[in-house]
C-alpha positions as CSV (number, residue, x, y, z in Angstrom):
1,X,-24.7,15.8,-105.3
2,X,-26.3,15.3,-108.6
3,X,-27.3,11.7,-109.4
4,X,-26.0,10.5,-112.7
5,X,-28.8,10.0,-115.3
6,X,-28.1,6.3,-115.7
7,X,-28.8,5.8,-111.9
8,X,-32.0,7.8,-112.1
9,X,-33.1,5.5,-115.0
10,X,-32.3,2.5,-112.9
11,X,-34.1,3.9,-109.9
12,X,-37.3,4.3,-112.0
13,X,-37.3,0.5,-112.4
14,X,-36.0,-0.7,-109.0
15,X,-37.0,2.0,-106.6
16,X,-34.9,2.3,-103.5
17,X,-33.5,-1.3,-103.7
18,X,-29.8,-1.6,-103.1
19,X,-27.5,-0.9,-106.1
20,X,-24.0,-2.2,-106.6
21,X,-22.1,0.7,-108.1
22,X,-18.5,1.2,-109.2
23,X,-16.8,4.1,-107.5
24,X,-13.4,5.7,-107.7
25,X,-11.3,7.7,-105.3
26,X,-8.2,9.8,-106.0
27,X,-5.4,10.6,-103.6
28,X,-4.1,13.6,-105.5
29,X,-0.6,14.7,-104.6
30,X,1.3,17.8,-105.8
31,X,5.0,18.3,-106.1
32,X,5.2,19.5,-102.5
33,X,3.4,16.2,-101.3
34,X,0.3,18.2,-100.4
35,X,-3.1,16.4,-100.6
36,X,-6.0,17.7,-102.6
37,X,-9.3,17.6,-100.7
38,X,-12.8,18.8,-101.2
39,X,-15.5,19.9,-98.7
40,X,-18.6,18.3,-99.9
41,X,-21.7,20.4,-100.4
42,X,-24.2,17.6,-99.3
43,X,-22.8,16.9,-95.8
44,X,-20.0,19.5,-95.3
45,X,-17.3,16.8,-94.7
46,X,-13.8,17.0,-96.1
47,X,-12.9,14.0,-98.4
48,X,-10.5,12.9,-101.1
49,X,-12.0,13.2,-104.5
50,X,-14.6,10.5,-105.3
51,X,-17.1,9.7,-107.9
52,X,-19.2,7.1,-109.7
53,X,-18.0,5.6,-113.0
54,X,-20.2,6.0,-116.0
55,X,-21.3,2.8,-117.7
56,X,-18.4,1.2,-119.5
57,X,-15.9,3.9,-118.3
58,X,-12.4,2.7,-117.3
59,X,-11.6,3.4,-113.7
60,X,-8.4,5.4,-114.4
61,X,-10.2,7.6,-116.9
62,X,-13.1,8.0,-114.4
63,X,-10.9,9.4,-111.7
64,X,-9.1,11.8,-114.0
65,X,-12.6,13.0,-115.1
66,X,-13.9,13.3,-111.6
67,X,-10.8,15.3,-110.3
68,X,-11.1,17.7,-113.2
69,X,-14.8,18.1,-112.9
70,X,-14.8,18.7,-109.2
71,X,-11.5,20.6,-108.7
72,X,-10.2,22.0,-112.0
73,X,-7.0,20.0,-111.5
74,X,-5.6,17.8,-114.2
75,X,-3.9,14.6,-113.0
76,X,-1.8,11.7,-114.1
77,X,-2.9,8.4,-112.6
78,X,0.3,6.8,-111.1
79,X,-0.9,3.5,-109.6
80,X,-3.6,1.6,-107.9
81,X,-3.8,2.0,-104.1
82,X,-6.7,-0.1,-103.0
83,X,-9.9,-1.9,-104.1
84,X,-12.6,-2.5,-101.6
85,X,-16.3,-2.8,-101.1
86,X,-17.7,-0.1,-98.9
87,X,-20.5,-0.7,-96.4
88,X,-24.0,-0.4,-97.6
89,X,-25.2,3.2,-97.6
90,X,-28.7,4.6,-97.3
91,X,-29.2,8.1,-98.7
92,X,-31.6,10.7,-97.3
93,X,-34.2,9.9,-100.0
94,X,-34.1,6.2,-99.0
95,X,-32.0,5.0,-102.0
96,X,-29.5,2.2,-101.0
97,X,-26.2,1.5,-102.6
98,X,-22.9,-0.4,-102.1
99,X,-19.9,1.0,-103.8
100,X,-17.0,-1.1,-105.0
101,X,-14.3,1.6,-104.8
102,X,-11.0,1.7,-106.7
103,X,-8.6,4.2,-105.2
104,X,-5.7,5.6,-107.3
105,X,-2.6,7.7,-106.5
106,X,-2.6,10.6,-108.8
107,X,-0.1,13.4,-109.5
108,X,-1.3,16.9,-110.2
109,X,0.0,18.0,-113.7
110,X,-2.0,21.2,-114.3
111,X,-4.9,23.3,-113.6
112,X,-5.7,25.4,-110.5
113,X,-7.5,23.9,-107.5
114,X,-10.9,25.5,-107.2
115,X,-14.6,24.7,-106.6
116,X,-15.5,23.6,-110.2
117,X,-19.0,22.2,-109.8
118,X,-21.9,22.2,-107.3
119,X,-20.7,19.0,-105.5
120,X,-18.2,20.9,-103.4
121,X,-18.2,24.0,-101.1
122,X,-14.4,24.2,-100.9
123,X,-11.3,22.7,-102.6
124,X,-7.9,22.9,-100.9
125,X,-4.4,21.5,-100.8
126,X,-3.3,20.4,-97.4
127,X,0.1,19.4,-96.0
128,X,-0.1,16.1,-94.1
129,X,0.1,17.7,-90.7
130,X,-2.8,20.2,-91.6
131,X,-5.3,17.7,-93.0
132,X,-8.9,18.1,-91.7
133,X,-10.7,15.1,-90.4
134,X,-11.4,12.7,-93.2
135,X,-13.6,9.6,-93.5
136,X,-11.9,6.5,-92.0
137,X,-11.3,4.8,-95.3
138,X,-9.6,7.9,-96.7
139,X,-7.5,8.3,-93.6
140,X,-6.4,4.7,-93.9
141,X,-5.4,5.1,-97.5
142,X,-3.4,8.2,-96.6
143,X,-1.7,6.4,-93.7
144,X,-0.6,3.5,-96.0
145,X,0.6,6.0,-98.6
146,X,2.7,8.0,-96.2
147,X,4.0,4.8,-94.6
148,X,5.4,3.9,-98.0
149,X,3.2,1.0,-98.9
150,X,4.0,0.0,-102.5
151,X,1.5,-2.8,-103.1
152,X,-2.3,-2.2,-103.6
153,X,-4.4,-3.0,-100.5
154,X,-7.5,-5.1,-100.6
155,X,-9.6,-6.9,-97.9
156,X,-8.4,-10.5,-97.7
157,X,-5.0,-9.6,-99.2
158,X,-1.6,-9.9,-97.6
159,X,-2.5,-7.4,-94.9
160,X,-5.8,-9.0,-94.0
């Protein structure tokens, strides 16, 4: 995955020290309630669409941008699903980061799902029963969505 230029500039100053970064995730649903997923080029895993916000970028704008850049699908952001800090991550080059992720429910409104950049090896719509294994956090978001949760989820909130 290409590292955004602003992160490369920060890394020149701080090396591999841990960065606190704003991330976004999109649970993109079509009119048949299928879920849009990508197969990542870096580790071959299937995930929901994710990305890093640019400096000053609003989260809803960021997820619309990320979905379009990665999949060619245009979306409408419907609502907030969750906000949570992910565990610290160390990348193969030694860089460390913690992402504060904002996850949104998005409806597909146009475009055609396809590999649209070098971050993904595959892009597909899946019915719930046919979803490939996803990261735990993504599976939990999907479970709450399909269970009909209407309130955003966050650690320490009403659910825990």
